[in-house]
C-alpha positions as CSV (number, residue, x, y, z in Angstrom):
1,M,84.3,111.3,111.6
2,Q,87.5,109.3,112.1
3,H,90.1,110.6,114.5
4,Q,93.7,109.7,114.6
5,A,95.8,108.7,117.6
6,N,96.0,111.3,120.3
7,N,92.9,113.0,118.9
8,T,89.8,112.8,121.2
9,M,86.2,113.8,121.1
10,V,84.1,114.0,124.4
11,V,80.3,114.4,124.4
12,S,79.3,116.7,127.2
13,A,75.5,117.0,126.4
14,G,73.2,115.5,123.9
15,M,69.7,114.4,122.8
16,N,68.5,111.7,120.4
17,L,65.2,112.4,118.8
18,P,63.3,110.8,115.9
19,V,64.1,113.8,113.7
20,A,67.7,114.4,114.7
21,T,70.6,113.8,117.0
22,A,72.2,116.8,118.7
23,Q,75.4,116.8,120.7
24,I,77.8,119.3,122.3
25,V,81.3,117.9,122.0
26,Q,84.8,118.9,122.9
27,F,87.6,118.1,120.4
28,N,91.2,117.9,121.3
29,M,93.2,117.4,118.1
30,A,96.9,117.1,119.0
31,Q,97.7,115.5,115.6
32,P,97.1,116.8,112.1
33,I,93.7,115.8,110.6
34,D,93.4,114.2,107.2
35,N,89.9,112.5,107.1
36,T,86.8,112.1,105.0
37,L,83.4,112.7,106.5
38,Q,80.3,111.2,104.8
39,R,76.8,110.4,106.0
40,D,74.3,108.8,103.7
41,D,71.0,109.4,105.6
42,V,71.6,112.7,107.5
43,Y,72.4,116.3,107.0
44,W,75.5,116.9,109.2
45,L,75.3,120.4,110.7
46,D,78.4,121.6,112.6
47,M,78.7,124.9,114.5
48,C,81.8,125.8,116.5
49,L,80.9,127.2,119.9
50,T,84.5,128.4,120.1
51,P,86.2,130.0,117.1
52,R,87.2,127.4,114.5
53,P,91.0,127.5,114.0
54,G,92.0,129.1,110.7
55,N,94.0,126.1,109.5
56,V,91.0,123.8,109.0
57,R,90.1,123.4,105.3
58,A,87.9,121.1,103.3
59,R,87.0,120.0,99.8
60,Y,84.1,118.0,98.3
61,S,86.0,115.0,97.0
62,D,83.5,113.9,94.3
63,H,83.2,117.3,92.8
64,W,86.4,119.4,93.3
65,A,89.9,119.0,92.0
66,P,92.5,117.7,94.5
67,E,94.1,121.1,95.0
68,R,90.8,122.9,95.6
69,Y,90.3,123.4,99.3
70,K,88.3,126.0,101.1
71,N,88.6,127.2,104.7
72,L,86.0,125.7,106.9
73,G,83.8,128.4,108.6
74,N,82.4,128.3,112.1
75,L,79.1,126.8,110.7
76,F,78.9,124.3,107.9
77,L,76.4,121.8,106.5
78,L,77.3,118.5,104.8
79,P,74.5,117.1,102.6
80,P,73.6,113.4,102.7
81,G,75.9,111.2,100.5
82,E,78.5,113.9,99.9
83,R,82.1,113.2,100.8
84,L,84.0,116.0,102.6
85,H,87.7,115.7,102.9
86,T,89.0,117.7,105.8
87,R,92.5,118.7,106.8
88,S,94.2,120.7,109.6
89,D,97.6,121.1,111.0
90,G,96.7,119.8,114.4
91,C,97.0,121.5,117.8
92,I,93.2,122.2,117.9
93,Q,91.0,122.5,120.9
94,Q,87.4,123.4,120.3
95,S,83.8,123.0,121.4
96,S,81.1,122.3,118.8
97,L,77.4,121.7,118.4
98,L,76.8,118.7,116.1
99,C,73.4,118.0,114.6
100,Q,72.6,115.0,112.5
101,L,69.3,115.9,110.8
102,K,67.6,112.7,109.6
103,R,66.9,113.0,106.0
104,E,63.6,111.0,105.8
105,E,62.2,112.6,108.9
106,I,62.8,116.3,108.0
107,V,61.7,116.1,104.3
108,E,58.4,118.0,105.1
109,W,60.4,120.9,106.5
110,F,63.3,120.8,104.1
111,D,60.8,120.7,101.1
112,G,62.5,117.9,99.2
113,D,66.0,117.5,98.1
114,I,68.2,120.5,97.3
115,N,69.9,120.7,93.9
116,W,73.5,120.9,95.3
117,T,75.2,123.0,92.6
118,D,78.9,123.9,92.9
119,Q,78.1,127.3,94.4
120,R,75.7,125.8,97.0
121,L,78.3,123.2,98.0
122,E,80.9,126.0,98.4
123,A,78.5,128.1,100.4
124,S,77.7,125.2,102.7
125,L,81.2,125.3,104.1
126,D,80.7,128.7,105.6
127,I,77.1,129.5,106.5
128,S,76.8,133.0,107.9
129,E,73.0,133.1,108.1
130,A,72.1,134.9,111.4
131,N,68.8,133.0,111.9
132,V,70.5,129.6,111.7
133,R,73.2,130.6,114.1
134,S,70.6,132.0,116.6
135,L,68.6,128.8,116.5
136,L,71.7,126.7,117.1
137,L,72.8,128.8,120.1
138,R,69.3,128.3,121.5
139,L,69.6,124.6,120.9
140,A,72.9,124.4,122.6
141,E,71.5,126.2,125.6
142,E,68.6,123.7,125.8
143,L,71.0,120.8,125.6
144,R,73.1,122.1,128.4
145,H,70.1,123.1,130.6
146,P,67.1,121.0,129.6
147,G,63.8,122.2,131.1
148,F,60.1,121.4,131.0
149,A,59.1,119.6,127.7
150,S,62.7,119.8,126.5
151,E,62.4,117.2,123.8
152,T,59.3,119.0,122.3
153,L,61.1,122.3,122.3
154,V,64.2,120.8,120.6
155,E,62.0,119.3,117.9
156,L,60.5,122.7,117.3
157,I,63.9,124.3,117.0
158,I,65.0,121.5,114.6
159,A,61.9,122.3,112.4
160,Q,62.8,126.0,112.3
161,L,66.4,125.1,111.5
162,C,65.4,123.0,108.5
163,I,63.2,125.8,107.2
164,E,66.0,128.4,107.6
165,L,68.6,126.1,106.0
166,R,66.2,125.5,103.1
167,R,65.8,129.3,102.6
168,F,69.6,129.8,102.8
169,C,70.3,127.1,100.2
170,V,67.6,128.5,97.8
171,S,69.1,132.0,98.2
172,V,72.4,130.8,96.8
173,R,72.0,131.3,93.1
174,E,74.3,129.7,90.5
175,A,75.5,132.9,88.9
176,P,78.5,132.7,86.5
177,R,81.8,134.2,87.8
178,P,83.4,136.9,85.6
179,G,84.7,135.1,82.5
180,G,83.3,131.8,83.7
181,L,80.8,129.4,82.2
182,T,77.1,129.7,82.7
183,G,75.3,127.5,85.2
184,W,73.7,125.2,82.5
185,R,77.1,124.6,80.9
186,L,78.7,123.6,84.2
187,R,75.7,121.3,85.0
188,A,76.0,119.7,81.5
189,I,79.7,119.0,82.1
190,D,79.0,117.5,85.5
191,E,76.1,115.4,84.1
192,R,78.4,113.9,81.4
193,L,81.1,113.2,84.0
194,Q,78.6,111.4,86.2
195,E,78.1,108.8,83.4
196,V,80.1,105.7,84.3
197,R,82.0,105.1,81.1
198,E,85.1,106.4,79.3
199,A,86.2,110.0,80.1
200,P,85.0,112.6,77.7
201,S,87.4,114.4,75.4
202,L,87.9,118.2,75.4
203,S,86.1,118.4,72.0
204,E,83.1,116.4,73.4
205,L,82.8,118.7,76.4
206,A,83.2,121.8,74.2
207,D,80.4,120.5,71.9
208,I,78.1,119.9,74.9
209,C,78.7,123.6,75.9
210,G,78.4,124.9,72.3
211,L,81.8,126.6,72.6
212,S,85.3,126.2,71.2
213,I,87.7,124.1,73.2
214,R,89.6,127.3,74.1
215,Q,86.5,129.1,75.3
216,M,85.3,126.1,77.3
217,T,88.7,125.5,79.0
218,R,89.2,129.2,79.9
219,G,85.7,129.6,81.1
220,F,85.9,126.4,83.2
221,R,89.0,127.5,84.9
222,A,87.4,130.8,85.8
223,S,84.4,129.0,87.2
224,R,86.0,126.1,89.2
225,D,89.5,127.4,90.0
226,C,91.1,124.4,88.3
227,S,91.8,123.1,84.8
228,I,89.1,121.0,83.0
229,G,91.8,118.3,82.6
230,D,92.4,118.0,86.3
231,Y,88.7,118.1,87.0
232,V,88.0,115.2,84.6
233,A,91.0,113.2,85.9
234,N,89.8,113.6,89.5
235,N,86.3,112.7,88.6
236,R,87.6,109.5,86.9
237,I,89.5,108.5,90.1
238,E,86.4,109.1,92.2
239,Q,84.4,106.9,90.0
240,A,87.1,104.2,90.3
241,R,86.9,104.5,94.1
242,K,83.1,103.9,94.0
243,L,83.5,100.9,91.7
244,L,86.2,99.4,93.8
245,A,83.7,99.3,96.7
246,T,81.6,96.9,94.6
247,D,82.3,93.3,93.5
248,L,83.4,94.3,90.0
249,S,86.9,93.0,89.1
250,I,89.7,95.4,88.6
251,K,89.9,94.4,85.0
252,A,86.2,95.2,84.5
253,I,86.5,98.5,86.2
254,A,89.4,99.5,84.0
255,Y,87.5,98.8,80.8
256,T,84.3,100.4,82.1
257,L,86.1,103.6,82.7
258,G,87.7,103.5,79.3
259,F,91.3,102.7,80.2
260,A,93.3,100.9,77.5
261,S,94.3,98.1,79.9
262,P,94.1,97.1,83.6
263,S,97.8,98.0,83.9
264,S,97.2,101.6,82.7
265,F,94.3,101.9,85.1
266,C,96.5,100.7,88.0
267,Y,99.2,103.1,87.1
268,A,96.8,106.1,86.9
269,F,95.1,105.2,90.1
270,R,98.4,104.7,92.0
271,R,99.8,108.0,90.7
272,A,96.7,109.8,91.9
273,T,96.2,108.1,95.3
274,D,99.5,106.6,96.3
275,E,98.0,103.1,96.4
276,T,97.1,100.5,93.9
277,P,93.4,99.6,93.2
278,G,94.0,96.3,95.0
279,E,95.4,98.0,98.1
280,H,92.5,100.5,98.1
281,R,90.0,97.6,98.0
282,Q,91.7,95.8,100.8
283,R,91.7,99.0,102.9
284,L,88.0,99.4,102.3
285,K,87.4,95.8,103.6
286,R,89.6,96.4,106.7
287,T,87.8,99.5,107.6
288,G,84.3,98.2,106.8
289,I,83.4,101.0,104.5
């Protein structure tokens, strides 16, 4: 996680094992936070040991509309490869337990990859599972006061954590909200949007769902708390960000995503992000992302 000036993170205890890295850290956030957290090879598990301030909020950038933020609970899990945009108003002091669970090493306990549906992503931002919290508190105690065979004990705690997290994720079923679209229709829309080509029309998405345009748009808003138009536009910009991290030219990216011209792509990208595609690419190079 990137921290701005006057924001500090101090590690007071920790342990690095083949299966995971666990640390107790103290955050002092004097300035507002506006950062993106992403880890490709680990599950990022974060539990506040002091109450998390109520002004911390987050959104899954690749899946949610720009205005869709959820309050971040005292315990959250970020899956590998997902981008979590976090914001706060600053003036935060907190102590947290951070666990980076190494994806390849824990697969036997996590029982393969989870299907991260929209409802599971939302649930991951505020995990209230008592067994998970109890194990993390035991882990924090062992990090602070390691004893005989401490590394072995921590590995056993990590194994139990993975099993409990798996059970929690599986328990989150993708049930339709009142008036919303069914799970298979939402998945069908997301699968179409994951295709790197021109954005779908409303009639195409309605046909995929087997509904009228009016039924589809109303049901989508009830399910995702945003309009289908905003959701498609946001997805298109996220695809553009990913392509700008490659060697493709801006012209090629514009036509790949179905824009009429490079200039129309640049206009849409700047309107959504406050920077041109060229400026975004240069920033990626400077930061080494």
